[in-house]
Residue frames relative to the residue before (quaternion, step in Angstrom):
aa qw qx qy qz dx dy dz
X 1.0000 0.0000 0.0000 0.0000 0.00 0.00 0.00
X 0.7088 0.4756 -0.2749 0.4426 3.51 0.74 -1.08
X 0.6537 0.4908 -0.3427 0.4629 3.52 0.97 -0.75
X 0.6456 0.5209 -0.3312 0.4496 3.63 0.93 -0.73
X 0.6079 0.5471 -0.3517 0.4555 3.56 1.06 -0.73
X 0.7126 0.4776 -0.2619 0.4421 3.55 0.84 -1.09
X 0.6208 0.5349 -0.3398 0.4615 3.52 1.19 -0.58
X 0.6401 0.5152 -0.3210 0.4710 3.55 1.05 -0.80
X 0.6306 0.5155 -0.3487 0.4638 3.62 0.90 -0.83
X 0.6692 0.5259 -0.3275 0.4103 3.57 0.84 -1.05
X 0.6150 0.5521 -0.3311 0.4554 3.60 1.12 -0.88
X 0.6559 0.5165 -0.3087 0.4557 3.58 0.91 -0.98
X 0.6576 0.5191 -0.2984 0.4572 3.54 0.92 -0.90
X 0.6931 0.4733 -0.2761 0.4683 3.60 0.87 -0.95
X 0.6547 0.5209 -0.3073 0.4534 3.62 1.03 -0.75
X 0.7020 0.4242 -0.2629 0.5080 3.59 1.15 -0.73
X 0.4180 -0.7332 0.4594 0.2770 3.58 1.10 -0.25
X 0.5490 0.6100 -0.3497 0.4518 3.52 1.40 0.41
X 0.0086 0.7749 -0.6319 -0.0145 3.50 -1.20 0.80
X 0.1381 -0.7601 0.6328 0.0528 3.41 -1.18 0.55
X 0.5149 -0.6817 0.4377 0.2804 3.52 -1.16 0.75
X 0.5512 0.6216 -0.3903 0.3968 3.50 1.30 -0.16
X 0.5630 -0.5912 0.4532 0.3580 3.57 -1.10 0.68
X 0.5296 -0.6729 0.4187 0.3023 3.62 -0.85 1.01
X 0.6408 0.5004 -0.3368 0.4749 3.59 1.13 -0.39
X 0.6830 0.4953 -0.2914 0.4508 3.62 1.15 -0.30
X 0.6735 0.4053 -0.3209 0.5282 3.63 1.18 0.35
X 0.3080 -0.6675 0.6394 0.2252 3.53 -1.45 0.24
X 0.2833 -0.7818 0.5423 0.1198 3.50 -0.62 1.17
X 0.1593 -0.7897 0.5901 0.0527 3.58 -0.73 1.16
X 0.1455 -0.8354 0.5293 0.0286 3.51 -0.52 1.23
X 0.8262 -0.0273 0.0044 0.5627 3.58 1.22 -0.19
X 0.1408 -0.7906 0.5837 0.1202 3.58 -1.03 0.38
X 0.1967 -0.7388 0.6389 0.0850 3.51 -1.42 0.47
X 0.1510 -0.8142 0.5599 0.0268 3.57 -0.67 1.25
X 0.0128 0.7920 -0.6063 0.0698 3.56 -0.72 1.18
X 0.3298 -0.6902 0.5840 0.2716 3.52 -1.32 -0.15
X 0.4400 -0.7161 0.4987 0.2121 3.59 -1.00 0.96
X 0.6341 -0.5081 0.3831 0.4393 3.64 -1.20 0.21
X 0.6625 0.4894 -0.2959 0.4837 3.54 1.20 -0.55
X 0.5733 -0.6324 0.3626 0.3741 3.63 1.24 0.09
X 0.4937 0.6536 -0.4293 0.3805 3.59 1.28 0.20
X 0.4955 -0.6252 0.5071 0.3262 3.56 -1.20 0.53
X 0.1435 -0.7713 0.6159 0.0718 3.63 -0.93 0.98
X 0.0852 -0.8017 0.5914 0.0182 3.63 -0.82 0.97
X 0.2045 -0.7601 0.6121 0.0761 3.54 -0.64 1.18
X 0.0976 -0.7654 0.6339 0.0539 3.56 -0.84 0.93
X 0.2250 -0.7531 0.6115 0.0911 3.56 -0.77 1.15
X 0.0276 0.8533 -0.5140 0.0839 3.57 -0.17 1.23
X 0.2538 -0.6560 0.6636 0.2548 3.48 -1.37 0.19
X 0.0241 -0.7928 0.6089 -0.0107 3.44 -0.94 1.08
X 0.6887 -0.4718 0.3435 0.4303 3.56 -1.31 0.30
X 0.6356 -0.6007 0.3268 0.3583 3.54 -1.00 0.71
X 0.5655 0.5937 -0.3743 0.4332 3.58 1.26 -0.56
X 0.7375 0.4263 -0.2280 0.4715 3.55 1.12 -0.70
X 0.5544 0.6422 -0.4129 0.3314 3.64 1.17 -0.43
X 0.1912 -0.8191 0.5269 0.1221 3.65 0.96 -0.72
X 0.7977 0.1626 -0.1338 0.5651 3.61 1.12 0.55
X 0.6878 -0.5224 0.3423 0.3700 3.47 -1.36 -0.10
X 0.4940 0.6679 -0.3964 0.3909 3.58 1.37 -0.35
X 0.4233 -0.7114 0.5189 0.2135 3.51 -1.16 0.81
X 0.7541 0.2316 -0.1763 0.5888 3.59 1.34 0.19
X 0.2144 -0.7410 0.6073 0.1902 3.49 -1.45 0.17
X 0.3001 -0.7112 0.5986 0.2139 3.53 -1.19 0.51
X 0.0481 -0.8130 0.5792 -0.0346 3.54 -0.55 1.24
X 0.1457 -0.8361 0.5273 0.0414 3.68 -0.55 1.09
X 0.0638 -0.7682 0.6366 0.0227 3.50 -1.16 0.80
X 0.1486 -0.7916 0.5837 0.1032 3.58 -1.10 0.56
X 0.1428 0.7840 -0.5899 0.1301 3.53 -1.28 0.63
X 0.6212 -0.5570 0.3976 0.3818 3.53 -1.28 0.32
X 0.7556 0.1990 -0.1507 0.6056 3.64 1.27 -0.38
X 0.6932 -0.4742 0.3648 0.4018 3.59 -1.32 0.24
X 0.6915 0.4639 -0.2861 0.4741 3.55 0.82 -0.88
X 0.6243 0.5308 -0.3380 0.4628 3.61 1.08 -0.73
X 0.6320 0.5343 -0.3199 0.4613 3.62 1.00 -0.77
X 0.6537 0.5140 -0.3095 0.4612 3.53 1.05 -0.75
X 0.7051 0.4617 -0.2593 0.4715 3.51 0.99 -0.89
X 0.5425 0.6093 -0.3912 0.4259 3.54 1.30 -0.25
X 0.5292 0.6174 -0.4153 0.4078 3.65 1.12 -0.26
X 0.0974 0.8341 -0.5361 0.0856 3.65 -0.31 1.11
X 0.4876 0.6807 -0.3947 0.3782 3.55 1.36 0.13
X 0.6701 0.4959 -0.3169 0.4524 3.68 1.09 -0.30
X 0.4782 -0.6672 0.4893 0.2946 3.55 -0.99 0.80
X 0.8086 0.2410 -0.1073 0.5260 3.62 0.92 -0.86
X 0.6188 -0.5957 0.3590 0.3651 3.62 -1.04 0.64
X 0.5212 -0.6167 0.4884 0.3309 3.59 -1.11 0.55
X 0.2237 -0.7615 0.6042 0.0712 3.54 -0.97 1.08
X 0.1280 -0.8620 0.4872 0.0563 3.66 -0.17 1.17
X 0.4360 0.7173 -0.4714 0.2704 3.62 1.09 0.04
X 0.7404 0.3567 -0.2574 0.5082 3.61 1.06 -0.12
X 0.2718 0.7656 -0.5225 0.2586 3.52 1.20 0.59
X 0.1550 -0.8293 0.5266 0.1046 3.71 -0.58 0.96
X 0.8131 0.1061 -0.0488 0.5702 3.60 1.14 -0.58
X 0.1013 -0.7202 0.6808 0.0865 3.45 -1.35 0.35
X 0.1071 -0.7964 0.5952 -0.0026 3.63 -0.66 1.28
X 0.0859 -0.7971 0.5966 0.0353 3.63 -0.93 1.05
X 0.4109 -0.6900 0.5541 0.2189 3.32 -1.04 1.11
X 0.5795 -0.6298 0.4058 0.3208 3.51 -0.99 0.83
X 0.6299 0.5667 -0.3228 0.4218 3.56 1.13 -0.69
X 0.6303 0.5263 -0.3463 0.4536 3.61 1.06 -0.43
X 0.6703 0.4940 -0.2979 0.4669 3.68 1.20 -0.38
X 0.5025 0.6400 -0.4456 0.3734 3.51 0.67 1.14
X 0.7793 0.2927 -0.2226 0.5073 3.54 -1.17 0.48
X 0.8178 -0.1720 0.1827 0.5179 3.55 -0.90 -1.03
X 0.6266 0.5432 -0.3474 0.4377 3.57 1.19 -0.35
X 0.0197 -0.7942 0.6054 -0.0488 3.53 -0.21 1.32
X 0.6154 -0.5354 0.3944 0.4232 3.55 -1.22 0.20
X 0.6130 0.5378 -0.3656 0.4487 3.61 1.04 -0.39
X 0.6643 0.4973 -0.3146 0.4609 3.50 1.00 -0.73
X 0.6876 0.4805 -0.2809 0.4663 3.65 1.13 -0.75
X 0.7026 0.4039 -0.3250 0.4874 3.60 1.00 -0.34
X 0.3583 0.7807 -0.4543 0.2361 3.64 1.33 -0.11
X 0.6930 0.4794 -0.2898 0.4538 3.56 0.85 -1.05
X 0.6809 0.4864 -0.3146 0.4481 3.58 0.88 -0.85
X 0.6227 0.5031 -0.3805 0.4629 3.68 1.06 -0.53
X 0.6826 0.5094 -0.2834 0.4407 3.50 1.04 -0.78
X 0.6310 0.5202 -0.3143 0.4822 3.57 1.26 -0.61
X 0.4384 -0.7276 0.4952 0.1824 3.56 -0.65 1.28
X 0.6863 0.5173 -0.2888 0.4218 3.54 1.12 -0.78
X 0.6363 0.5208 -0.3486 0.4498 3.64 1.14 -0.30
X 0.4226 -0.7432 0.4659 0.2280 3.52 -0.72 1.11
X 0.4747 -0.6973 0.4748 0.2512 3.54 -0.97 0.95
X 0.6097 0.5579 -0.3297 0.4564 3.52 1.31 -0.26
X 0.4424 0.7062 -0.4656 0.2980 3.60 1.25 -0.19
X 0.4344 -0.7202 0.4848 0.2399 3.53 -0.96 0.92
X 0.1728 -0.7975 0.5678 0.1084 3.57 -1.06 0.74
X 0.0525 -0.8212 0.5654 -0.0567 3.63 -0.59 1.08
X 0.3308 -0.7066 0.5947 0.1937 3.58 -1.34 0.59
X 0.0196 0.7704 -0.6356 -0.0456 3.55 -1.31 0.39
X 0.3073 -0.7371 0.5635 0.2114 3.51 -1.24 0.48
X 0.5917 0.4925 -0.3685 0.5210 3.53 1.30 0.63
X 0.6061 -0.4943 0.4159 0.4641 3.60 -1.23 0.31
X 0.5761 -0.6529 0.3901 0.2994 3.60 -0.98 1.05
X 0.6097 0.5316 -0.3587 0.4659 3.60 1.09 -0.65
X 0.6717 0.4925 -0.3224 0.4498 3.70 1.01 -0.25
X 0.7012 0.4014 -0.2423 0.5371 3.54 1.26 -0.42
X 0.6416 0.4928 -0.3412 0.4786 3.61 1.11 -0.26
X 0.4210 0.6656 -0.4546 0.4160 3.51 0.76 1.18
X 0.2373 -0.7596 0.5975 0.0981 3.47 -1.29 0.67
X 0.6691 -0.5040 0.3279 0.4368 3.64 -1.16 0.26
X 0.8224 0.0403 -0.0473 0.5654 3.71 0.95 -0.39
X 0.6365 -0.5828 0.3438 0.3700 3.52 -1.16 0.51
X 0.6078 0.5742 -0.3716 0.4034 3.65 1.12 -0.32
X 0.6326 0.5328 -0.2725 0.4916 3.52 1.41 -0.43
X 0.3297 -0.7395 0.5477 0.2107 3.62 -0.76 0.89
X 0.4703 -0.7157 0.4227 0.2964 3.70 -0.34 1.19
X 0.6872 0.5215 -0.3178 0.3935 3.61 0.71 -1.05
X 0.6797 0.4355 -0.2869 0.5158 3.58 1.06 -0.73
X 0.6215 0.5466 -0.3542 0.4353 3.58 1.04 -0.59
X 0.6229 0.5031 -0.3387 0.4941 3.61 1.08 -0.70
X 0.6445 0.5318 -0.3219 0.4452 3.58 0.73 -0.98
X 0.6974 0.4843 -0.2655 0.4568 3.64 0.88 -0.79
X 0.5589 0.6167 -0.3970 0.3870 3.54 1.24 -0.49
X 0.5605 0.6053 -0.4009 0.3984 3.63 1.14 -0.46
X 0.5228 0.6403 -0.3978 0.3981 3.58 1.26 -0.40
X 0.6123 0.5813 -0.3255 0.4258 3.57 1.25 -0.55
X 0.4045 0.6883 -0.4972 0.3397 3.61 1.27 0.10
X 0.5822 0.5888 -0.4061 0.3866 3.70 0.94 -0.51
X 0.8195 0.1527 -0.1202 0.5392 3.65 1.03 -0.38
X 0.7036 0.3678 -0.3133 0.5211 3.53 1.14 0.51
X 0.3004 -0.7737 0.5339 0.1613 3.62 -0.79 0.96
X 0.5977 0.6244 -0.3302 0.3793 3.48 1.35 -0.22
X 0.6383 0.4973 -0.3086 0.5000 3.54 1.39 -0.02
X 0.3481 -0.7597 0.5097 0.2048 3.57 -0.69 1.10
X 0.6514 -0.4717 0.4210 0.4194 3.57 -1.27 0.19
X 0.5157 -0.6767 0.4275 0.3056 3.61 -0.71 1.01
X 0.2964 -0.6903 0.6318 0.1910 3.63 -1.15 0.81
X 0.1416 -0.7740 0.6100 0.0937 3.56 -0.94 0.87
X 0.6878 -0.4894 0.3338 0.4196 3.50 -1.30 0.38
X 0.6575 0.5158 -0.3065 0.4559 3.57 1.07 -0.69
X 0.6975 0.4970 -0.2999 0.4202 3.56 0.89 -0.82
X 0.7249 0.4363 -0.2615 0.4646 3.44 1.04 -0.87
X 0.5108 0.5998 -0.4012 0.4674 3.58 1.30 -0.27
X 0.6528 0.5139 -0.2846 0.4784 3.54 0.96 -1.12
X 0.7001 0.4781 -0.2914 0.4432 3.61 0.68 -1.11
X 0.6426 0.5380 -0.3202 0.4417 3.63 0.96 -0.79
X 0.6685 0.5118 -0.2792 0.4618 3.51 0.98 -0.99
X 0.7226 0.4075 -0.2505 0.4990 3.59 1.18 -0.66
X 0.4334 -0.7097 0.4518 0.3230 3.61 1.33 0.02
X 0.3978 0.7244 -0.4764 0.3001 3.62 1.12 0.67
X 0.4829 -0.6563 0.5079 0.2794 3.51 -1.22 0.64
X 0.1299 0.7919 -0.5908 0.0837 3.61 -0.99 0.72
X 0.4070 -0.6887 0.5369 0.2679 3.63 -1.18 0.62
X 0.1271 -0.7680 0.6203 0.0956 3.61 -1.23 0.46
X 0.4758 -0.6748 0.4964 0.2681 3.47 -0.96 1.14
X 0.2696 -0.7397 0.5942 0.1646 3.48 -1.31 0.77
X 0.2367 -0.7342 0.6190 0.1479 3.54 -1.34 0.51
X 0.1181 -0.8003 0.5877 -0.0140 3.62 -0.95 0.99
X 0.4802 -0.5960 0.5480 0.3375 3.50 -1.35 0.18
X 0.0161 0.7876 -0.6157 0.0164 3.59 -0.71 1.04
X 0.8285 -0.1852 0.0921 0.5205 3.58 -0.26 1.29
X 0.7813 -0.4180 0.1730 0.4299 3.49 0.94 1.13
X 0.7290 0.3181 -0.2194 0.5650 3.54 1.45 0.22
X 0.5727 -0.6048 0.4198 0.3606 3.54 -1.08 0.66
X 0.0024 -0.7883 0.6145 -0.0309 3.46 -1.16 0.84
X 0.3674 -0.7258 0.5275 0.2450 3.65 -0.95 0.65
X 0.2144 0.7693 -0.5558 0.2308 3.49 -0.56 1.24
X 0.8240 0.1702 -0.1356 0.5232 3.57 -0.91 1.04
X 0.0732 -0.7963 0.5970 0.0634 3.47 -1.37 0.02
X 0.3249 -0.7003 0.5904 0.2355 3.60 -1.22 0.17
X 0.3152 -0.7151 0.5998 0.1717 3.51 -1.34 0.60
X 0.1496 -0.7662 0.6200 0.0783 3.61 -0.84 1.02
X 0.0374 -0.7678 0.6381 -0.0431 3.48 -1.13 1.06
X 0.8188 -0.0547 -0.0106 0.5713 3.50 -0.60 1.24
X 0.7363 -0.4501 0.2352 0.4471 3.58 0.97 0.78
X 0.6966 0.4671 -0.2833 0.4650 3.59 1.22 -0.20
X 0.4623 -0.6950 0.4891 0.2531 3.56 -1.07 0.75
X 0.2894 -0.7857 0.5244 0.1550 3.59 -0.62 1.11
X 0.2467 -0.7305 0.6185 0.1516 3.61 -1.18 0.48
X 0.5884 -0.1932 -0.7841 -0.0401 1.60 -2.02 1.32
X 0.6202 -0.5208 0.4340 0.3946 3.58 -1.34 0.39
X 0.4788 -0.6461 0.5204 0.2871 3.48 -1.31 0.38
X 0.3673 -0.7234 0.5388 0.2270 3.57 -1.08 0.68
X 0.7365 -0.4302 0.2802 0.4404 3.59 -1.25 -0.04
X 0.6401 0.4813 -0.3385 0.4940 3.64 1.05 -0.68
X 0.5694 0.5665 -0.3759 0.4622 3.69 1.05 -0.61
X 0.6231 0.5441 -0.3197 0.4620 3.59 0.94 -0.88
X 0.6435 0.5210 -0.3177 0.4622 3.60 0.95 -0.87
X 0.6992 0.4775 -0.2693 0.4590 3.47 0.80 -1.06
X 0.6588 0.4933 -0.3299 0.4624 3.62 0.97 -0.70
X 0.6188 0.4978 -0.3452 0.5001 3.62 1.08 -0.65
X 0.6354 0.5178 -0.3667 0.4401 3.69 0.88 -0.65
X 0.6342 0.5457 -0.2955 0.4612 3.51 1.14 -0.90
X 0.7660 0.3862 -0.1957 0.4751 3.57 0.63 -1.18
X 0.3949 -0.7004 0.5124 0.3017 3.61 0.95 -0.64
X 0.5033 0.6732 -0.3809 0.3852 3.57 1.35 0.17
X 0.4862 0.6235 -0.4464 0.4190 3.57 0.84 1.21
X 0.3345 -0.7469 0.5478 0.1737 3.53 -1.23 0.51
X 0.7912 -0.1817 0.1000 0.5753 3.54 1.15 -0.25
X 0.1787 0.7754 -0.5823 0.1666 3.68 -1.03 -0.26
X 0.4124 -0.6698 0.5511 0.2785 3.56 -1.38 -0.17
X 0.2157 -0.7099 0.6464 0.1783 3.61 -1.35 0.38
X 0.1894 -0.7761 0.5925 0.1037 3.58 -0.68 1.13
X 0.0780 0.8209 -0.5604 0.0774 3.55 -0.63 1.07
X 0.3213 -0.7293 0.5374 0.2760 3.59 -1.02 -0.45
X 0.0805 -0.8133 0.5755 0.0300 3.55 -0.99 0.92
X 0.8111 -0.0855 -0.0182 0.5784 3.54 -0.56 1.23
X 0.7641 -0.4231 0.2073 0.4405 3.58 0.81 0.99
X 0.6654 0.4645 -0.3079 0.4966 3.58 1.25 -0.09
X 0.5074 -0.6350 0.4704 0.3437 3.62 -1.05 0.73
X 0.0158 -0.7894 0.6129 -0.0298 3.47 -1.21 0.77
X 0.1980 -0.7869 0.5800 0.0716 3.60 -0.87 0.95
X 0.1230 -0.7651 0.6291 0.0611 3.61 -0.86 0.90
X 0.1578 -0.8003 0.5671 0.1140 3.64 -0.65 1.01
X 0.3325 -0.7486 0.5458 0.1768 3.61 -0.82 1.18
X 0.1295 -0.8133 0.5660 0.0378 3.60 -0.55 1.19
X 0.8076 0.0839 -0.0259 0.5832 3.63 1.12 -0.53
X 0.0648 -0.7816 0.6193 0.0370 3.57 -1.02 0.82
X 0.3233 -0.7563 0.5451 0.1623 3.43 -0.73 1.10
X 0.6074 -0.5334 0.4053 0.4270 3.68 -1.14 0.42
X 0.4429 -0.7106 0.4561 0.3015 3.67 -0.65 1.00
X 0.3109 -0.6897 0.6132 0.2273 3.48 -1.25 0.50
X 0.0270 0.7941 -0.6014 0.0835 3.55 -0.56 1.23
X 0.0168 0.8195 -0.5719 0.0311 3.52 -0.41 1.20
X 0.1795 -0.7763 0.5980 0.0865 3.69 -0.63 1.13
X 0.0316 -0.7505 0.6585 0.0461 3.51 -1.22 0.63
X 0.2324 -0.7953 0.5586 0.0395 3.44 -1.13 0.92
X 0.1836 0.7951 -0.5545 0.1634 3.58 -0.66 1.01
X 0.8588 -0.0335 -0.0239 0.5106 3.53 -0.87 1.03
X 0.7245 -0.4611 0.2249 0.4603 3.62 0.90 1.03
X 0.6648 0.4781 -0.2883 0.4963 3.57 1.22 0.25
X 0.2222 -0.7711 0.5826 0.1287 3.56 -1.04 0.86
X 0.1240 -0.7403 0.6561 0.0785 3.50 -1.23 0.80
X 0.1380 -0.7570 0.6337 0.0797 3.64 -1.02 0.77
X 0.1555 -0.7026 0.6911 0.0676 3.47 -1.19 0.93
X 0.0533 -0.7885 0.6121 -0.0267 3.63 -0.46 1.30
X 0.0157 0.7731 -0.6340 0.0134 3.49 -0.89 1.05
X 0.1591 -0.7762 0.6095 0.0273 3.55 -0.78 1.16
X 0.0975 -0.7750 0.6214 0.0605 3.60 -1.17 0.47
X 0.0037 -0.7764 0.6295 -0.0303 3.61 -0.52 1.24
X 0.1235 -0.7234 0.6743 0.0823 3.55 -1.22 0.76
X 0.2917 0.7694 -0.5391 0.1795 3.51 -1.09 0.78
X 0.5049 -0.6641 0.4829 0.2662 3.55 -1.18 -0.29
X 0.4540 -0.6332 0.5362 0.3247 3.53 -1.25 0.40
X 0.1958 -0.8390 0.5055 0.0468 3.46 -0.24 1.43
X 0.8031 0.0655 -0.0259 0.5916 3.62 1.15 -0.45
X 0.1259 0.7828 -0.6020 0.0945 3.51 -0.95 0.88
X 0.3168 -0.8057 0.4823 0.1339 3.50 -0.58 1.31
X 0.5595 0.5594 -0.3923 0.4693 3.50 1.29 0.10
X 0.1497 -0.8521 0.4989 0.0510 3.60 -0.26 1.25
X 0.4303 0.7308 -0.4378 0.2985 3.60 1.28 -0.02
X 0.6133 -0.5651 0.4043 0.3757 3.60 -1.10 0.61
X 0.6582 0.5138 -0.3338 0.4374 3.66 0.93 -0.75
X 0.5331 0.6468 -0.4130 0.3562 3.60 1.12 -0.20
X 0.6728 0.4350 -0.2999 0.5179 3.61 1.34 0.02
X 0.4658 0.6802 -0.4527 0.3398 3.60 1.30 0.13
X 0.6482 -0.5353 0.3804 0.3855 3.53 -1.32 0.45
X 0.6492 0.5201 -0.3302 0.4461 3.63 0.95 -0.79
X 0.6514 0.5046 -0.3102 0.4742 3.58 0.99 -0.89
X 0.6166 0.5525 -0.3331 0.4512 3.58 0.99 -0.80
X 0.6530 0.5277 -0.3033 0.4507 3.51 0.89 -0.96
X 0.6488 0.5358 -0.2891 0.4564 3.54 1.02 -1.02
X 0.7147 0.4561 -0.2816 0.4493 3.56 0.86 -0.95
X 0.6433 0.5062 -0.3245 0.4739 3.55 1.05 -0.74
X 0.6072 0.5304 -0.3742 0.4583 3.60 1.06 -0.53
X 0.6057 0.5444 -0.3231 0.4821 3.61 1.15 -0.75
X 0.6819 0.4869 -0.3017 0.4550 3.60 0.81 -0.95
X 0.6140 0.5599 -0.2933 0.4728 3.52 1.09 -0.91
X 0.6870 0.4615 -0.2964 0.4767 3.54 0.88 -0.88
X 0.6321 0.5472 -0.3445 0.4270 3.61 0.93 -0.69
X 0.6923 0.4437 -0.2912 0.4890 3.54 0.98 -0.86
X 0.6258 0.5315 -0.3433 0.4561 3.69 0.99 -0.83
X 0.6584 0.4978 -0.3143 0.4690 3.63 0.88 -0.93
X 0.6734 0.4932 -0.3352 0.4368 3.64 0.84 -0.85
X 0.6712 0.5011 -0.2795 0.4694 3.55 0.97 -0.93
X 0.6867 0.4667 -0.3149 0.4599 3.59 0.90 -0.67
X 0.6171 0.5209 -0.3526 0.4728 3.54 1.12 -0.70
X 0.6333 0.5085 -0.3357 0.4771 3.70 0.97 -0.69
X 0.6512 0.4921 -0.3445 0.4637 3.60 0.90 -0.75
X 0.6194 0.5602 -0.3301 0.4400 3.61 0.95 -0.68
X 0.6485 0.4897 -0.2893 0.5060 3.55 1.07 -0.98
X 0.6808 0.4811 -0.3476 0.4292 3.60 0.69 -0.85
X 0.6728 0.5070 -0.2891 0.4547 3.57 1.05 -0.75
X 0.8105 0.3378 -0.1347 0.4592 3.49 0.74 -1.06
X 0.7491 0.3780 -0.2180 0.4984 3.58 0.92 -0.90
X 0.7816 0.3040 -0.1845 0.5124 3.62 0.81 -0.81
X 0.1528 -0.7793 0.5776 0.1888 3.58 0.91 -0.89
X 0.5547 0.5697 -0.3552 0.4915 3.52 1.07 0.94
X 0.3393 -0.7548 0.5366 0.1651 3.56 -0.77 1.16
X 0.0050 0.8210 -0.5686 0.0511 3.62 0.34 1.19
X 0.5918 0.5608 -0.3641 0.4503 3.59 1.22 -0.08
X 0.3660 -0.7930 0.4080 0.2658 3.44 1.48 -0.13
X 0.2380 0.7961 -0.5309 0.1666 3.61 1.06 0.75
X 0.4742 0.6827 -0.4262 0.3568 3.54 1.33 -0.32
X 0.6106 0.5746 -0.3822 0.3885 3.55 1.07 -0.65
X 0.6511 0.4967 -0.2969 0.4912 3.59 1.20 -0.64
X 0.6297 0.5084 -0.3317 0.4847 3.53 0.97 -0.72
X 0.6635 0.4916 -0.3252 0.4608 3.63 0.83 -0.80
X 0.6941 0.4793 -0.3008 0.4451 3.59 1.02 -0.68
X 0.6932 0.4522 -0.2720 0.4909 3.49 1.10 -0.68
X 0.8009 0.1143 -0.0658 0.5841 3.64 0.99 -0.62
X 0.1407 -0.8469 0.5112 0.0394 3.65 0.45 1.29
X 0.6977 0.4569 -0.2860 0.4719 3.62 0.78 -0.93
X 0.6418 0.5153 -0.3222 0.4676 3.58 0.97 -0.91
X 0.6256 0.5748 -0.3403 0.4031 3.64 1.00 -0.86
X 0.6208 0.5540 -0.3251 0.4494 3.55 0.98 -0.77
X 0.6978 0.4571 -0.2812 0.4744 3.55 1.04 -0.74
X 0.8035 0.3447 -0.1555 0.4597 3.63 0.90 -0.76
X 0.3937 0.7748 -0.4453 0.2154 3.59 1.27 -0.22
X 0.7005 0.4697 -0.3157 0.4349 3.63 0.93 -0.90
X 0.7278 0.3867 -0.2480 0.5092 3.66 1.20 -0.26
X 0.3249 0.7918 -0.4784 0.1964 3.50 1.33 0.13
X 0.7217 0.4628 -0.2841 0.4292 3.66 0.47 -1.01
X 0.7914 0.3836 -0.1947 0.4344 3.54 0.61 -1.22
X 0.7565 0.3265 -0.2001 0.5302 3.66 1.09 -0.51
X 0.8106 0.3446 -0.1935 0.4321 3.57 0.20 -1.24
X 0.6775 0.4397 -0.2873 0.5149 3.63 0.90 -0.89
X 0.6787 0.5313 -0.3100 0.4012 3.63 0.79 -0.94
X 0.7697 0.3265 -0.1641 0.5234 3.55 1.19 -0.66
X 0.4588 0.6814 -0.4692 0.3242 3.57 1.22 0.25
X 0.3591 -0.6820 0.6007 0.2124 3.56 -1.32 0.61
X 0.0023 0.7960 -0.6053 -0.0070 3.48 -1.18 0.52
X 0.1103 -0.7436 0.6387 0.1642 3.47 -1.42 0.18
X 0.2582 -0.7814 0.5630 0.0755 3.55 -0.92 1.04
X 0.0177 0.7904 -0.6113 0.0349 3.56 -0.84 1.07
X 0.1630 -0.7783 0.6055 0.0327 3.42 -1.06 1.03
X 0.0974 -0.7587 0.6382 0.0877 3.56 -0.97 0.92
X 0.1157 -0.8053 0.5789 0.0550 3.59 -0.79 1.01
X 0.1198 -0.7793 0.6125 0.0562 3.59 -0.85 0.94
X 0.2294 -0.7660 0.5867 0.1278 3.56 -0.61 1.08
X 0.0325 -0.8253 0.5635 0.0181 3.58 -0.49 1.06
X 0.7991 0.1582 -0.1011 0.5712 3.65 1.22 0.13
X 0.2159 -0.7932 0.5551 0.1267 3.58 -0.76 0.89
X 0.6087 -0.5342 0.3683 0.4566 3.59 1.32 -0.21
X 0.6865 -0.5246 0.3211 0.3878 3.48 -1.28 0.40
X 0.5993 0.5783 -0.3483 0.4302 3.55 1.01 -0.66
X 0.6767 0.4984 -0.2745 0.4673 3.52 1.03 -1.02
X 0.6350 0.5881 -0.3267 0.3796 3.54 1.11 -0.82
X 0.6642 0.5031 -0.2889 0.4714 3.53 1.34 -0.41
X 0.5303 0.5838 -0.4219 0.4472 3.52 1.35 0.11
X 0.6388 -0.5515 0.3903 0.3680 3.51 -1.24 0.56
X 0.8300 0.0195 0.0405 0.5560 3.57 0.83 -0.93
X 0.1918 -0.8397 0.4998 0.0909 3.68 0.05 1.20
X 0.2754 -0.8099 0.4769 0.2020 3.50 1.38 -0.39
X 0.2181 0.7852 -0.5501 0.1826 3.62 0.86 0.95
X 0.1194 -0.7998 0.5849 0.0636 3.53 -0.93 0.94
């Protein structure tokens, strides 16, 4: 058991590229934290740590140790049940319960201590949850460390459009300092294990309501182009059809400014394959049929992206699609003058047109046996 523990610690140290002169048995490795608020209004910090076998007291490969205090740092220092100090250089995630982000407690104030701490990695992922963090910092089995499991879930972006690009401690610190709007991926408990679902929008450091659901994430990714893969479920001539996105080109976003008004032309390009088609007729592989079905997929994506843009403009007045990056690049001097009013005035009143180009590169194994699959 002891050998296995030391081997696991050595692997973590090697993967992170970090070394410390202290004996590995004389530190407590912190791999993730969860931040909540107590009924008394105190900040509660859950530290998910790997500790030596003698301290584990069970079969689990990790322990959750909780401290409370009026500030984040005070909550960390409240942890007195560990024999050795917490070592945070290998912290991979920080999960914030939405309830703690109220009143004077902003996200910027809560990450302040971590930003000041040279030992906390700037690449640590930051997530949001609407559940107690102890209920989402969970994995499918006790041998899996939840903090690492959650971080690795972002690898599923290659085949799921419902997962947003990960927010890091470094990226959100920069966005918060600049008063920029950004979305943050949520983590929830799904049948006893952590799952990435939904998101929250931060505007000028404050979390907006309502939170976005899983399908909202898909539409936001379609709009911004910040996706790596996934599927589009549509319908062709009354039959269900699934298009799998295999490649996403860098979106072409062109802003124009005239008479105090912005217009955005957004062009996305998806390449992929028809992965499922409930129409089994022979003509379902004809060129005309393919054109009809791709037009349906195109409309599904364009409608989803357009609906999300309308919600961001009218319901939230928040540029979670980060179109301001293109406005800033195209009009740097103007941006300095309008940045404070971007969300509520310029973005909220901007016009846009969204165009999607779909390239079918594969119709599947069944189609490949046909004489002429008519792939365009």
